[in-house]
N, C-alpha and C positions, 0 to 999 in steps of 0.2 A: 591764769595758769593756778591762781589759789581756788577757786569756786572749784574749779576742775579737778582740782586735787581731793578738795571736800566733798565730791559727787565719788569720787571712786573709793573714798574711805569709805561712805555710804554703802557702795557697790558689794564691797570686800564683805562687810558685817552682815549684809544681807546673804550674802552665797557663802559664807561661814555658817549662819544660822541656819540656813535650809539644809547645808551637808550636816549641821550636827543634830538637827532633828530629824531627817532623811535615818542617819543611823541608827538614832534610839529609837527608833518605829522598827525598823530592820531587824535591829537586835531583840525587840520584843515579839516581831513575826516568828523570827527563827528558832528562840526559845521553844515559841508556844507550839512550832511545827514539830520540834524534836520529841518534846513531852507528847503532844497527841498520837506520833508516829511511836513512840517505843514503851510508852507508857500503855497506851488506850489501846494499841496496835490500829488506830484509824486516822491515818493522817490527814490533814487538811491541805488541799488541795489551794483554796483561796488563800493562804499564809503564805505557802512556796511559791506562789506564781507575783503576789505584792509584793514581796520582798526581790524577787527578781525585776521588777520593772521598778522598785525604787531604787536599788542597785543600777541601774541605766541612768537614772535622772542624777543621783550622787557623784558617778563617774564623772558625767558631763559637768555639772557643777564644781565638782572637784578641779578637773582639767581646766576651765575656763578660769579659777580661784588664783591656780597657779601661775597661770600665764600672766595674771594680773600683777601677783608678788614676784614677777621677774626669775621665778625660780623654776621655769622648765629646761632642760637637759641641751647646752649648747657647749660648742668647742669654741673655746674664748682664746688660742693660742695665737693665733693669726689677729686676732680685732683688739687685744691687750697691745701689741706692737703699732697700733696707727696713731700716727699723730691727732689732735682733737677732730682737727677738721671731717677728716676721713671717717673717723670714729662715727662721727654723727650721721654722714651720708651713708654707710653700713645699718647703722640703727634703723634709719629713715627706710632705707631699701628693705630691709629685711622685714620689717612693721608693714610698709605697703603691700609687699607681699602675701603675708599674712590677712590683711584686709579682703583683699583680692580673692583669697583660696575661701576665706570665712564667708564674704559675702557669695561667690559662685556655689563652692559646694556644702556647706553649712546652712546656710540661712534658705538661698533660691532650692537647692539641692533639697536641702533638709523639710523645707516649705512642700515642696510636690510630691516628695515620698510619704509625709505626714496626710497631705489633703488627700493621694490615694489609698491609702489605710483604712482611713476615716469609716469605708462602707463595712471593714470588717471586724466582726466583733472577736476579742477574744473566749474562748470556750468556758474559762472556769468563773471570769470576771464579769462576762456582756458587756463590757465595756470597749469603746473603737481603737484599734489597734495603731491606730495615728498617734495617738495621745502617750504612747512608748517612743514615737519616730521625732514626737516634737519636742522633745530636748534638745535632737541636734539644730532646729533653728534657735530656739530660744538661746542658746550658747554660743550658738554665733553669733548672736545681736551682742551678746557680753564679751566675746573674743574682738570683735570688730569695736567696741568701746574702750580695751584695754590696749589695742595695738594702736588705735588713736592718742589716746594718752600718752604712750610710748614714743609716741612721735612728735609729741609737744614735749614731754622731755627731755630728750635727745637734744632739741633744740636750746631749751631753757639751759640743760647744761654746759652746751656749749657757749653761750653767750655767757654763764657765769664761770666757764674754763674749769668745771668738775664734772667727776662723773661718778654716777650711783654706786656707792657701794656694793650692792647687789650686782651688778654688773662684772665686779672683779672676780667673786666668787662663785657666781654663776653656773652651774653646770661641770663643776671642777671638786673634787674631794680634796 
């Protein structure tokens, strides 16, 4: 489990840096877009489309990262009242459901739509539209990784008779 946790921290850092870099580049592109539109009256279609595509990727990376940090919205009222064994079962079932969803919808479905769209080119950038859709299976892989990690974590917490502090407050205000 210790090696798994180290890998998770590395994946977290990679996703964090990807989101930071994408947001920085998007900020520059949008600023450039505003300057060219309002000061020179000649908007740049390339910067606008590139920023839109980067936004798609940053949202997907960010959602996978939030899932990995167990920061997603959940209703914890019933789960908090469960005994440790039942709590572990609920955690495992929820994460198995997320693995199945991620594999079928995100990875397989996302891969299929990405491959279907590789022949269609974006009018402004002349890149395959499948590159935009590729964010779905890529982030699906991250979500599967995090769900498997959460399953192992639930079993470890049950063995140690502890619960992650994040679980108590996740999805609550």
